[in-house]
N, C-alpha and C positions, 0 to 999 in steps of 0.2 A: 504494500500500500504506500503510495507516495505521500510524504508529509505535506499538508497544505499550507503550513505557516512557517516552516523552518527558515526560509530566506529572511522574512521580516524579523523573526525572533533573533537570529544571529546578527543581523544588521543593528538591531537595538542593543544587543549585548556588547558589540564592539564600541558603542558610544558610551554606555553607562556602567560597564563592568567595574566593580569596585576593586581597588588595589588592596588585596588582602595578602597577608604574609605567606600564605600557602599557595597562592596562585602564581602562574608563570613558571612552575617547576614540574618536570615529569618524573621527579624522584618519588618512587612508589612509597617509600617510607614516610616522606613528608605528607604526601597525599592521604595515605592511610591514617596517619596520626590526626590530621585535620578532620577527616570524616568521622573518626571515632569521637573526637572532642565535640564536634558540632551536633551529635545526636542529642536531641531534646535540650540543646543549650544555644543561647543566642550568640551571634557572631562577635559582638563587642565584648561579651564575657570571655569568649575563648581566646581572643588575641593575646592577652598577657600570659595566659597559661601556656599557650602554644610556644611562645618565645622562650619562656623559662624552661619548659620541658625539653625543647630542642637544645638549649644551652647545656642542660644536664646530660642529655642522651642524644648526641648529634647523629648517631647511626643506630641501626637496628641491633648491631652487635653490642653496642654500649647499653642499650635498653635490656637486652637479653641477659647480660652479665650482672645487672644491678640487683640488689636485694629487693624483694617485694615491698618491705617496709619503707624503703627509700622511695620507691615508685609511688606508693600511696601518699607519702608526705608531699611529693611534688604535685600530686593530684588534689591535695587537700583544698576543699572549698569549691571544687568544680562539680561535685555531686555525682550521683549514679556511679558509685565506686566499682560496681562490677565491670564497668568499662575498663578501668585501670588494671584490674586483675586479668581480664581477657587480653588486654593489650600486652601485658608482660608475658603471658603464656604464649600468645601468638608470635611474639618476637623470638622466644626461645625455639619455637617450632620452625620458624623461617631460617634461623641459624643452623639448627641441628639437622633438619630434613631437606632444606633447599639451598644450603650453602650461603645463606645470607642474602639471597635474591628472591624477591617476591614473585610468585607465579603470575603469569601475564594474562590469564583468562579468568572470567568471572566464576566459572565452574570450579577451577582449582582454588581460587581465593576463598570460596565458601567452605573449603575444608579446614581453614584456619580457625582457631577458637575466636568466638565473638564476632565473626564476620557473616552477616546475613546477605540476602540477595541484593538489597539496596547498596550496602557498602561495597560489596564485590563489584557491582556494576559501575559505581562511581570510580573506584580505584582502577579497574580495568580500562575504562574509557578515558579517564583523565591522564593516567600515567602511561598507558600502553596504546591508546588510540583504538581499543577494541570496540566492536559494535555491540555494546551491552547497555540495556536500558536501566533507568533508575526510577524509583517510585517511593518518594517520602511524602510527608504531610503536605509540603508545598506543591509537589507535582500532582498529588491526588486532587488538591483543590483546583489547580489549573485545568486539569483534564475534566473534572466533573462539571466545570463551567463551560469549557469548550464544547462538551458533548451535551450540556444541559441534562445531566444524568439524574434521573429521579430515584435511583436505587441507593440504599443505605450503604455508604462506603465502608462501614465497619464490618460488613458481612464478608466471609471468605469468598463467596461466589462473585461479589462485586470486585473484590481485590484481584481475583483471577482475571476478570474482564479488563480491568485497568492495566494489569501487567501486560496483557496481550496488546492493548492499545499502545502502551509504551514501546513494545517490541515492534509493532507495525509502523509506528511513526518515526523510527530511527532514520536519520539521514544516512547517505552513503559515506559522507566524509565529515570531519570536524565533530565527531560524536561527543568528545569530551567537552568542547565548547557548548555544544547544543544542550547537553545534560546540565551544565552549570548555568546556562541561560534560563532553562526551565526553573531551576531552583531559585535563581535571582528574581525571575518574574513573579513567582509565588511569594517571595519574601518582601519585595519592594512594591509591587503593583497589585497583584491578585491577592490582597490581604483578606483575612478571615471575615472581619465584620464590616470593613469599609473599603471595598476594592476601588482602586483608582482607575476606573474604566476609561476615563478621558485620556489617560496617558499610556494606555495599553497598546503595544505594537501589534497585537494579534486580535484585537476586538472585532475586526471584519470577519473573523472565522469563529467567533464565540457565539454559540447558539443561546446561551443563557443571557448574554448582553442583548442580543436581538429580541429575545422574548421577555426581557425584564425580570428574569428569575435569578439573577446573579447573587442576590442576598439570600436566596433559599437553597443555594448549593455551596458546599456538598451537603447531602442529607446524612444525618447521623442519629443513632439511637440516643435519646437523652441519658445523661449520666445519672447513676444512682447517687443518693446522698452520700457524701464522704464520711466514713466512720471516724470516730474520735476515741483515743485511748489515753488513760492516765498512766504515766510511767514514773517510777521512782529511781533515784540514783543516790549513792552514798559518797560523800566527801569524807573518806575514812582516814583518820590521822593516827599515826603511831607515836610512841614516846620520843622518837627522834625528829619529829616535825615533818615526816614524810607522808605522802598521799599514796593510797593504793589505787592503781589503775589496772584495767583488764583489757585484753585484746579479744575482739569478737571473732567467732569462728569464720573461716573463709567462705563457707557455703551458705551465706545468708545475707540479710539486709546489712549494709555497711560492713561487709565482710573484710576482716583484716584491720579495721580501724580500732583505735583504742578508745576507752570510755571510762567514765566513773561508773562502777558496777551497780547493777540493779535490774529492774525489769518491769513488765506490764502488771498493773494492778488487776487482780481477779475480782469478780463479783462477790460482795460480802466481806472483802478484806478492807482493813484500814491501810493507809499508806505505810505506816510503821510496820504492820504485820507483813505487808507485801515486800518491803525492803529487806527485812530480816530473813524471810523465806527465800528470796532470790539469792541472797548472799550465802546462805547455807547450801542451796542447790548448785550454785555456780562455782563457789570458792571454798566451801566447807569452813566458813569462819562465823564467829559471833561478834556482834557489835552492839554498842549502846547508841541508840538513835537520839540525836538532839534536835535542835531547832531547824525549821525550814530555812535554807540558805538562799535559794533562788528558784524561781518558777519561769520556765521557758516554753513558749508555744512554737511549734514547728510543723510544717506541712511536708509530707512526702507525696509521691505521685498518687497513691490510692488511699491514703488515710492521713489523719492529723493526730498529733500527740500534744499533751502538756507534760513536760518533764518537771518533776518536783525533786529538787536536789536538797538533801539533808546533811547537816554536819553530823558526823558519826565518830565515835571513839572505838578503836579496835580493842576487843576484849580477849578473844582466845581463838585457837585453831590455826595451824600452819596453812596458809593459802594453798589450795590445790586447783589445778586447771581441770575442773569437772565439766563445766558448761561454757568454758572460755578457751581460747587458744593459748593464752599466756597471761601472766600477771607480773606486776613490778611495783616496788615501793620507790617513789621518786620524790625529790624535792620540788616544790612548786616552780622554782626557776628553771627546772629541767623539762617542763611539760612541752616546750616548743620542739623538742627532739622527736616527739611522737605525733602521729597523724590522728586527729579527732574529727568526728562529724560536727555539723554546724551547731546542734543544740549544746553539745558538750563544750564547744569553743565559746559559746555565749556564757556558760557558767564560768569558764576560765577568765573571760573578759571581766565578768562581775567580780571575781576574786581579786584580779589585779587592780580594778578601780577602787575597791575597798582598801587594799594595801596602800595604794598611792595617796588616799585621803589621810592615812595615818602618818605619812612621812612629813 
């Protein structure tokens, strides 16, 4: 199928393409790194992380050789930490199984940890010029409006149809530029709630624009109400003025990050009961729970939490890694050496603000 709008789209892209740190390079490592970082994360947020990450790990070999804890620390604050774990593992596979050279086809790229069909298509087309389609949220929105698609884009059958459209509309040449232009069109012009149709280079081909349905596309199933959980955490001090921190298991939410230990409050529990139970189950220790030190609200992708952090005094029990990956007693000034999630970093910020007020 001949693409009806590729010439106009590419001409527009040549004029407005943003100068981004990862553009203009066909280095597969840099393209791959940028695509992983850009998943569910805005461009402006990614820019400084991309620069720092490349400075720390300029090659796939450097990334593969780095300790996972160091990689997570470099990633700290970017969120969706499973991306960092998969990034590290994929780098190791590229070095061990591919001699440090990324595979050049989308099919082979999908064999690497953490690389799905979209990322494989982006890397294959941008780094190697392969005729591979992409379909992310931006492209789905563009296609659903171009086609005036009445189908729910969250359904697997609709996604299959859109992937076929992406395949059918691939141009013969400049596929990498074409895929990036689609993503830019969705990000800059074909926006979710307020599409800038007057400046759209392909509006002559857009059925939704012609029919006035652009604000009704794409069609999505309404989201269910986001659940909320109360979570406790202990700022556990020993006689030497050290804090106890724990590393989360790798195979779960915020895997590999460090935290002030605790967990989710169960129905019928008080927060004090919850904290004591969690510390017994995860670390086999007993504490005396003191005052509420900080309360932090935080939203994840599919749920929200309120973290209640309590000052605690260590009482007994040699810490054991029962429900955690590791544990450590650290002085407050050494916390920066460990990677924490956002909620725990807010507790640390509160701790430092209070200490600064006393100086």
